[in-house]
C-alpha positions as CSV (number, residue, x, y, z in Angstrom):
1,M,0.0,0.0,0.0
2,K,1.2,3.5,-0.8
3,I,0.1,6.7,0.8
4,S,1.0,10.3,-0.2
5,V,0.8,13.0,2.5
6,V,0.5,16.5,1.0
7,I,1.3,19.6,3.2
8,P,0.5,23.0,1.6
9,C,2.8,25.5,3.2
10,R,4.0,29.0,3.1
11,N,6.0,30.8,5.8
12,E,5.3,28.2,8.6
13,K,8.7,28.1,10.2
14,P,7.4,27.9,13.8
15,Y,5.2,24.9,13.0
16,I,6.4,22.8,10.1
17,K,8.9,20.7,12.1
18,E,6.3,19.6,14.6
19,C,3.9,18.9,11.8
20,V,6.3,16.7,9.9
21,D,7.6,14.9,13.0
22,A,4.0,14.0,14.0
23,I,3.3,12.5,10.6
24,F,6.4,10.3,10.6
25,V,5.6,8.8,14.0
26,C,2.0,7.9,12.9
27,E,0.9,4.3,13.1
28,L,0.6,2.8,9.6
29,P,-1.2,-0.2,8.2
30,Q,1.1,-3.2,7.5
31,D,3.3,-3.1,4.4
32,T,2.7,0.6,3.8
33,Q,5.1,3.0,2.2
34,M,4.4,6.7,3.0
35,S,5.9,9.7,1.3
36,V,5.4,13.2,2.5
37,F,5.4,16.2,0.1
38,V,5.7,19.7,1.6
39,V,4.4,21.9,-1.2
40,D,6.0,25.3,-0.3
41,G,4.8,28.6,-1.7
42,M,8.4,30.0,-1.9
43,S,8.6,30.8,1.8
44,D,11.0,33.5,2.8
45,D,10.9,33.1,6.6
46,G,13.3,30.2,7.0
47,T,10.7,27.4,6.4
48,R,12.6,25.9,3.5
49,E,15.8,25.7,5.5
50,V,13.9,23.8,8.3
51,I,12.5,21.4,5.6
52,S,16.0,20.8,4.2
53,E,17.2,19.8,7.7
54,L,14.2,17.5,8.1
55,Q,15.0,15.8,4.8
56,K,18.3,14.5,6.4
57,K,16.2,12.7,9.0
58,Y,13.4,11.6,6.7
59,P,14.5,10.3,3.3
60,L,10.8,10.1,2.1
61,L,10.2,13.8,2.8
62,V,10.1,15.8,-0.5
63,L,10.1,19.6,-1.0
64,V,7.9,20.7,-3.9
65,D,7.9,24.4,-5.1
66,N,4.6,26.1,-5.5
67,K,5.5,29.2,-7.4
68,K,1.9,30.4,-7.7
69,Q,1.7,30.4,-3.9
70,L,-2.0,29.5,-3.7
71,T,-3.6,26.6,-1.9
72,P,-5.3,24.7,-4.8
73,F,-2.1,24.7,-6.7
74,A,-0.4,23.3,-3.6
75,F,-2.9,20.5,-3.3
76,N,-2.6,19.5,-6.9
77,L,1.2,19.7,-7.1
78,G,1.5,17.5,-4.1
79,I,-0.9,14.9,-5.5
80,Y,0.9,15.0,-8.9
81,A,4.3,14.6,-7.2
82,G,3.1,11.4,-5.3
83,G,1.9,9.7,-8.5
84,K,-0.7,6.9,-8.5
85,V,-0.9,5.8,-4.9
86,D,-3.7,4.1,-2.8
87,F,-4.5,7.0,-0.6
88,V,-3.9,10.8,-0.4
89,Q,-3.7,12.5,3.0
90,I,-3.8,16.3,3.1
91,I,-2.5,18.0,6.2
92,G,-2.2,21.7,7.0
93,A,1.2,22.9,8.0
94,R,-0.1,24.0,11.4
95,H,-2.0,20.7,12.0
96,I,-0.3,18.2,14.3
97,V,-2.0,14.9,13.7
98,S,-2.7,12.2,16.3
99,T,-0.7,9.0,16.0
100,N,-3.8,7.0,14.9
101,Y,-4.9,9.6,12.3
102,I,-3.6,8.0,9.1
103,K,-4.1,4.3,10.1
104,R,-7.7,4.9,11.3
105,S,-8.6,6.9,8.2
106,V,-7.4,4.1,5.9
107,E,-9.4,1.6,7.9
108,I,-12.6,3.6,7.5
109,L,-12.1,4.0,3.8
110,Q,-11.3,0.3,3.3
111,N,-14.3,-0.8,5.4
112,D,-16.9,1.3,3.6
113,S,-16.6,2.0,-0.1
114,S,-19.4,4.6,0.1
115,I,-17.1,6.8,2.1
116,W,-14.8,8.8,-0.1
117,C,-13.3,11.2,2.4
118,V,-12.3,11.1,6.1
119,G,-11.2,13.7,8.6
120,G,-10.9,14.2,12.3
121,Q,-11.6,16.7,15.1
122,L,-9.8,20.0,15.5
123,I,-8.1,20.7,18.9
124,N,-7.1,24.3,19.0
125,E,-3.8,25.6,20.3
126,Y,-3.8,29.3,20.8
127,T,-0.9,31.6,19.8
128,N,-2.4,34.8,21.3
129,T,-5.4,36.0,23.2
130,N,-7.3,37.0,20.1
131,S,-6.9,33.5,18.5
132,E,-8.4,31.9,21.7
133,I,-11.4,34.3,21.5
134,I,-11.9,33.7,17.8
135,S,-11.6,29.9,18.2
136,K,-14.2,29.8,20.9
137,A,-16.6,31.9,18.9
138,M,-16.1,29.6,15.8
139,N,-16.6,26.5,17.9
140,T,-20.3,27.4,18.6
141,T,-23.4,26.7,16.6
142,F,-24.2,30.4,16.7
143,G,-20.9,31.3,15.2
144,M,-20.6,28.7,12.5
145,G,-24.1,27.1,12.1
146,I,-25.5,23.7,12.8
147,G,-23.8,20.8,11.1
148,N,-20.3,22.5,10.8
149,F,-17.6,19.9,11.5
150,R,-16.0,22.2,14.1
151,I,-18.9,21.7,16.5
152,L,-19.5,17.9,16.0
153,K,-19.2,15.9,19.2
154,K,-19.4,12.4,17.8
155,S,-18.4,10.5,14.6
156,G,-20.8,10.8,11.6
157,F,-21.4,12.1,8.2
158,T,-20.9,15.7,7.3
159,D,-20.4,18.0,4.3
160,T,-16.7,18.8,4.8
161,V,-13.8,18.0,7.1
162,T,-10.3,19.4,7.6
163,S,-7.0,17.6,6.8
164,P,-8.9,15.0,4.7
165,M,-7.8,11.6,3.4
166,Y,-9.1,10.4,0.0
167,P,-8.6,7.2,-1.9
168,Y,-6.7,8.1,-5.0
169,W,-9.4,6.8,-7.4
170,V,-11.6,9.7,-6.2
171,F,-9.3,12.1,-8.2
172,D,-9.6,9.9,-11.2
173,K,-13.3,9.9,-10.9
174,I,-14.1,13.6,-10.2
175,G,-10.9,15.5,-11.1
176,F,-8.5,17.5,-9.0
177,F,-8.9,20.8,-7.0
178,D,-10.2,23.8,-8.9
179,E,-7.2,26.1,-9.3
180,Q,-9.5,29.1,-9.9
181,L,-10.5,29.1,-6.3
182,V,-8.4,31.1,-3.9
183,R,-10.8,30.1,-1.2
184,N,-13.4,27.3,-0.9
185,Q,-11.4,24.9,-3.0
186,D,-12.0,22.1,-0.4
187,D,-15.7,23.1,-0.2
188,D,-15.9,22.8,-4.0
189,F,-14.1,19.5,-4.1
190,N,-16.2,17.9,-1.3
191,F,-19.4,19.1,-2.9
192,R,-18.3,17.2,-6.0
193,V,-17.6,14.2,-3.8
194,T,-21.2,14.2,-2.5
195,K,-22.7,15.2,-5.9
196,N,-21.1,12.1,-7.4
197,G,-22.5,9.8,-4.7
198,G,-19.7,9.7,-2.2
199,K,-19.9,10.3,1.6
200,I,-17.7,12.4,3.9
201,Y,-17.0,11.0,7.3
202,F,-16.0,12.8,10.5
203,E,-14.1,10.5,12.8
204,H,-14.1,11.9,16.4
205,D,-11.5,9.4,17.6
206,I,-8.8,10.9,15.4
207,S,-7.6,14.4,16.0
208,L,-5.3,17.2,15.0
209,R,-4.0,20.0,17.1
210,Y,-4.2,23.3,15.2
211,Y,-2.1,26.3,15.9
212,V,-4.6,29.2,15.6
213,R,-3.2,32.6,14.8
214,A,-5.6,35.3,14.0
215,S,-6.6,39.0,14.3
216,F,-10.1,40.4,14.1
217,K,-9.2,42.4,11.0
218,G,-7.7,39.2,9.3
219,L,-10.8,37.2,10.4
220,Y,-13.2,39.7,8.7
221,K,-11.2,39.6,5.4
222,Q,-11.0,35.8,5.6
223,F,-14.7,35.4,6.0
224,F,-15.5,38.0,3.4
225,Q,-13.5,35.9,0.9
226,Y,-15.3,32.7,2.1
227,G,-18.6,34.3,1.3
228,Y,-17.5,35.8,-2.0
229,W,-16.0,32.6,-3.3
230,K,-18.9,30.5,-2.1
231,V,-21.1,32.3,-4.7
232,F,-18.5,31.3,-7.4
233,V,-18.8,27.7,-6.3
234,N,-22.6,27.9,-6.3
235,K,-22.6,29.3,-9.8
236,K,-20.2,26.7,-11.0
237,H,-22.4,23.9,-9.7
238,N,-25.7,25.7,-10.2
239,A,-26.7,24.7,-6.7
240,L,-26.4,25.7,-3.0
241,T,-23.7,23.6,-1.4
242,T,-25.2,24.1,2.0
243,T,-28.4,25.7,3.3
244,R,-26.7,27.4,6.3
245,Q,-24.6,29.6,3.8
246,M,-27.7,31.7,3.2
247,I,-28.2,32.9,6.7
248,P,-25.4,35.5,6.9
249,P,-26.3,37.3,3.6
250,I,-30.0,37.3,4.6
251,F,-28.9,38.8,8.0
252,V,-26.9,41.5,6.2
253,L,-29.9,42.4,4.0
254,F,-32.1,42.5,7.1
255,L,-29.7,45.1,8.7
256,I,-29.6,47.2,5.5
257,L,-33.4,47.3,5.4
258,F,-34.0,47.6,9.1
259,P,-34.0,51.4,9.3
260,F,-36.6,51.6,6.6
261,T,-39.1,49.6,8.6
262,F,-39.6,52.6,10.9
263,I,-40.7,54.6,7.8
264,I,-42.9,51.8,6.4
265,N,-44.9,50.6,9.4
266,E,-44.5,50.8,13.1
267,Y,-45.5,47.2,13.6
268,L,-43.0,46.0,11.1
269,A,-40.4,48.1,12.9
270,L,-41.4,46.4,16.2
271,I,-41.1,42.9,14.7
272,S,-37.7,43.7,13.1
273,S,-36.4,45.2,16.4
274,L,-37.5,42.0,18.1
275,F,-35.5,39.9,15.6
276,L,-32.4,42.1,16.2
277,L,-32.8,41.8,19.9
278,I,-33.0,38.0,19.6
279,Y,-29.7,38.0,17.7
280,L,-28.0,40.1,20.3
281,L,-29.4,38.0,23.2
282,M,-28.2,34.8,21.4
283,G,-24.8,36.4,21.0
284,F,-24.6,37.3,24.7
285,Y,-25.8,33.8,25.7
286,F,-23.1,32.0,23.7
287,A,-20.4,34.5,24.7
288,I,-21.2,34.0,28.4
289,K,-21.4,30.3,28.0
290,N,-18.1,29.9,26.3
291,G,-16.0,32.7,27.7
292,K,-13.9,32.6,30.9
293,G,-13.7,36.3,32.0
294,I,-15.5,39.5,31.2
295,N,-12.9,40.5,28.5
296,E,-13.1,37.1,26.9
297,K,-16.9,37.1,26.9
298,L,-17.0,40.5,25.3
299,G,-14.4,39.4,22.8
300,I,-16.5,36.4,21.8
301,F,-19.6,38.5,21.5
302,K,-17.7,40.9,19.2
303,T,-16.5,38.0,17.1
304,F,-20.0,36.8,16.1
305,P,-20.9,39.9,14.0
306,I,-17.4,39.9,12.4
307,L,-18.0,36.3,11.2
308,H,-21.6,36.9,10.1
309,L,-21.1,40.4,8.5
310,G,-17.9,39.4,6.8
311,Y,-19.3,36.3,5.2
312,G,-22.7,38.0,4.4
313,L,-21.1,41.0,2.7
314,G,-18.7,38.9,0.8
315,Y,-21.6,36.7,-0.4
316,L,-23.6,39.7,-1.5
317,K,-20.6,41.0,-3.4
318,G,-20.2,37.6,-5.0
319,I,-23.8,37.7,-6.2
320,I,-23.3,41.1,-7.7
321,H,-20.0,40.1,-9.5
322,F,-20.7,36.5,-10.5
323,I,-24.5,36.5,-11.1
324,L,-25.8,40.0,-11.8
325,L,-22.8,41.5,-13.6
326,R,-21.5,38.1,-14.9
327,K,-17.9,39.2,-14.1
328,G,-14.9,37.1,-13.2
329,P,-13.3,37.2,-9.8
330,S,-12.0,40.7,-8.7
331,N,-8.3,41.1,-8.4
332,R,-8.7,42.1,-4.8
333,E,-10.4,38.9,-3.8
334,T,-7.7,36.8,-5.5
335,Q,-5.2,38.0,-2.9
336,L,-5.2,35.4,-0.1
337,T,-5.7,36.8,3.4
338,R,-5.2,35.2,6.8
């Protein structure tokens, strides 16, 4: 059996060694050969030097250049570099996998041919106070919506996972990652998986520690792009990939129209005010429930509208660009943000 592990990477010097070390101590099925491909977007922070040192320790570690520096190119370059193998495992450069991650994923895929993709639970490691606040907000149903893999508490089927494993034949069947997509390339690919009859499985008993680094400004830009590119994916497939994606843009439209309700009708204004109050109360409830101190609770409360408004405004911009004006992606939204 042959397994290729693909690590998309750019400027991850603090994390790449721990990521690679964790992969090479993973349990593997018997008679398995595993090669690891770090697909680097021409890092300039010392990441490549760390990888060169690791190659002395791990002969099956390969450095692949990603001159276009974008994630879908990294995915595809790594898969191409590994050639025809049995399974492809994708792992983020800041993901530290549990020792049973690869072996258990293979077992699930071998035991049920209807499952085309497997991933595990995220365990967040915080690099600063803001990253802890943002992570706690994103690990709630109010922050991310019901059904998101981040909030699942037990194994089961879902619509996407992080650091997924696929049988190689899936790429033969549905193609590779769409290189037009700066964001949502995994969302697009996993929608194609389910559209073609495959299932995506979340395995709670495998995990990966994820080093979260984030700012509120970067979070807004990130979710704006998620919303923007989601419309591109929807238009490509002529379908909504998930129903929960519509809630943020509807919320943004509600906020835009809210002031006009006071002009139109006082009862409509009252009902609209009630909806807004419910939103604020829900935000307070989840912030109080998940935060430790007053500052953290307020930080979580502040994060919710950043997530929702960022995604919703990006989605509406996507509708204008891709559907109403029939334009291609704007240059601004092809610049990857963190």
